[in-house]
C-alpha positions in Angstrom: 140.2 88.9 118.7 140.4 92.6 119.4 142.0 93.2 122.7 142.6 95.4 125.6 142.4 95.1 129.4 143.2 97.1 132.4 146.1 95.0 133.6 149.8 94.8 133.4 151.4 94.6 130.0 154.0 92.1 131.1 151.9 89.3 129.6 151.6 91.0 126.2 148.5 91.9 124.2 147.2 90.6 120.9 144.4 92.4 119.0 142.4 91.3 116.0 139.0 90.6 114.5 138.2 94.2 113.7 135.8 94.8 110.9 136.5 98.0 108.9 134.2 100.1 106.7 135.7 98.3 103.7 133.3 95.5 104.7 130.5 95.6 107.3 132.3 97.6 110.0 131.4 101.2 110.8 134.9 102.7 111.0 137.6 103.4 108.4 141.0 101.8 108.6 142.8 105.2 109.4 140.3 105.9 112.2 140.8 102.4 113.7 144.6 102.9 113.7 144.2 106.4 115.3 141.9 105.0 118.0 144.3 102.2 118.8 147.2 104.6 119.0 145.2 106.8 121.4 144.5 103.8 123.6 148.2 103.0 123.8 147.7 99.6 125.3 147.8 97.2 122.3 150.8 95.5 120.8 149.3 93.7 117.8 146.2 94.3 115.8 144.6 92.8 112.6 141.8 93.9 110.3 139.7 90.8 109.5 136.9 91.8 107.2 134.5 89.2 105.8 136.0 87.7 102.6 138.2 90.7 102.1 141.9 91.2 102.8 142.5 94.7 101.4 141.7 96.4 104.8 144.5 94.6 106.5 146.9 95.5 103.6 145.9 99.2 104.1 146.4 99.0 107.9 149.8 97.4 107.6 151.0 100.0 105.1 149.7 102.9 107.1 151.2 101.5 110.3 154.6 101.2 108.7 154.5 104.6 107.0 153.4 106.5 110.1 155.4 104.4 112.6 152.5 103.4 114.8 153.4 101.9 118.2 151.9 98.5 117.3 152.2 95.8 114.7 149.6 94.9 112.1 148.9 91.3 111.1 147.2 90.6 107.8 144.1 88.5 107.8 140.4 88.0 106.9 137.3 86.3 108.1 136.5 83.6 105.6 132.9 82.5 104.9 133.1 78.7 104.4 130.2 76.3 103.7 130.3 75.2 107.4 130.7 78.7 108.9 133.1 81.6 109.5 136.8 81.0 109.9 139.5 83.5 110.8 142.7 83.5 108.8 145.7 85.2 110.3 149.2 85.8 109.0 148.2 85.4 105.4 149.4 87.3 102.3 146.8 86.3 99.8 143.0 86.0 99.8 141.5 82.6 100.8 138.8 81.0 98.6 135.4 81.7 100.0 132.1 79.7 100.1 134.2 76.5 99.8 134.3 73.5 102.2 136.0 74.2 105.5 138.8 71.8 104.7 139.6 73.8 101.5 139.9 77.0 103.4 142.1 75.5 106.2 144.4 73.9 103.6 144.7 77.2 101.7 145.5 79.1 104.9 148.1 76.6 106.1 149.6 76.4 102.6 150.7 80.1 102.9 151.9 79.7 106.5 148.8 81.3 108.1 146.9 80.3 111.2 143.3 79.2 111.5 141.1 80.4 114.3 137.4 79.5 114.8 135.4 82.6 115.8 132.1 82.5 117.8 131.9 78.7 117.4 128.7 76.7 118.1 126.6 79.9 118.1 123.2 79.5 116.4 122.7 83.3 116.2 125.4 83.7 113.5 127.1 81.6 110.8 129.2 79.5 113.1 131.1 76.3 112.7 129.4 73.5 114.7 130.9 71.2 117.3 130.6 68.2 114.9 132.5 70.1 112.1 135.2 71.2 114.5 135.7 67.6 115.8 136.1 66.5 112.2 139.0 69.0 111.8 140.8 68.2 115.0 140.5 64.5 114.3 141.6 64.7 110.7 144.6 62.6 109.6 145.5 65.0 106.8 148.7 66.9 107.6 147.3 70.3 106.6 143.9 69.9 108.0 143.9 71.1 111.6 142.7 74.1 113.7 145.3 76.3 115.3 143.0 78.0 117.8 139.5 78.7 119.0 137.8 81.8 120.2 136.8 81.0 123.8 135.8 84.6 124.5 133.7 86.5 122.0 132.5 89.8 123.5 129.9 90.7 120.8 126.5 91.1 122.4 124.7 88.4 120.4 127.7 86.0 120.3 128.9 85.7 123.8 126.1 83.3 124.7 128.2 80.3 123.5 131.4 81.2 125.3 130.8 78.7 128.2 130.0 75.9 125.7 133.2 76.6 123.8 135.4 76.6 126.9 134.0 73.2 127.8 134.8 72.0 124.3 138.3 73.2 124.5 138.9 71.5 127.8 139.0 68.3 125.7 140.9 69.5 122.6 143.1 72.2 124.1 143.4 74.4 121.0 145.1 77.8 121.5 142.5 80.1 123.1 141.8 83.5 121.8 139.6 86.4 122.9 137.8 88.7 120.4 135.6 91.7 120.4 134.3 91.0 116.9 134.4 94.8 116.8 132.3 96.7 114.2 132.2 99.9 116.2 135.0 101.9 118.0 133.1 101.5 121.3 133.7 97.7 121.1 137.5 98.0 120.8 138.9 96.3 123.9 135.9 94.2 124.8 137.9 91.0 124.1 141.5 90.1 124.8 144.2 87.6 123.8 147.2 87.6 126.2 150.5 86.1 125.0 153.9 86.1 126.7 155.6 88.8 124.6 154.9 91.9 122.6 155.5 91.2 118.9 153.4 89.7 116.1 156.0 87.0 115.6 155.7 86.0 119.2 151.9 86.1 119.0 152.1 83.6 116.1 154.5 81.4 118.1 152.2 81.5 121.1 149.2 80.5 119.1 151.1 77.6 117.6 152.4 76.6 121.0 149.0 77.1 122.5 150.2 79.4 125.3 147.7 82.2 124.6 145.0 83.1 127.1 141.6 84.6 126.4 140.1 87.4 128.6 137.2 89.8 128.6 138.1 93.4 128.3 136.1 96.6 128.6 132.3 95.9 128.8 130.3 97.4 125.9 126.7 98.3 126.4 124.0 99.0 123.9 123.9 102.6 124.8 127.7 102.9 124.1 127.0 102.1 120.5 123.5 103.4 119.9 120.5 101.6 118.3 120.7 103.7 115.1 124.4 102.7 114.6 123.5 99.0 115.1 120.7 99.3 112.5 123.0 101.0 110.0 125.6 98.3 110.6 123.1 95.5 110.0 122.2 97.2 106.7 125.9 97.3 105.8 126.3 93.6 106.7 124.1 92.5 103.8 122.2 90.2 106.0 125.0 88.2 107.6 123.1 87.9 110.8 119.8 86.8 109.4 121.5 84.3 107.0 123.4 82.9 109.9 120.2 82.4 112.0 118.4 80.8 109.1 121.3 78.5 108.2 121.7 77.3 111.8 118.0 76.8 112.2 118.0 74.5 109.2 121.0 72.6 110.6 119.3 72.1 113.9 116.1 70.7 112.4 117.9 68.5 109.9 120.4 66.9 112.3 
């Protein structure tokens, strides 16, 4: 949910889903914060590394210490058995490689929000339509989804955006936009608008389902570079290939 767009700031900006070099991103936390400061058009950001919360702790501490002109939300991208799940506004790590319901309950137990990133995308480890419908139709009080990424700007993940938007016409979860940024060039390629400027209001907007997802700056392959992409895939420890294989098995077995 990293965000930026050349438009008026009166609607507010929310930014998140940035992967730092602590995990499989290619940029350090200090460099991310410096780049966001130089942009000057973001109100809220979050570092959401795979299965790792320390990057968001570091970002929050640095932002407070150096008085950056934006707020930092703590979070992580949780690998569940069914697929990836974003956890925002959490203070403690969430159990990984557990059933989706376990992760959702753990996030809500600490007052956090659950967002489904790049859903229904067979090119990565994504939560399926069937599994999302189980969550939205659950009768358990802690088992529900707060939002869904209707815009994912990553080059291999944007293919499912139209399908996700059709899904959300029925279920009307809070919509978010994300760049899924692993490179500085991707910062600003996805956007979440909300009607204010603070992280508190972003959280309120997601809960009230008043956010809007938008595409931001377009990122081309040459903006990143093939060598950087290859290096990032090496850092990712095979997330992409595992996701493709996992979803292929799902498709043939269903």
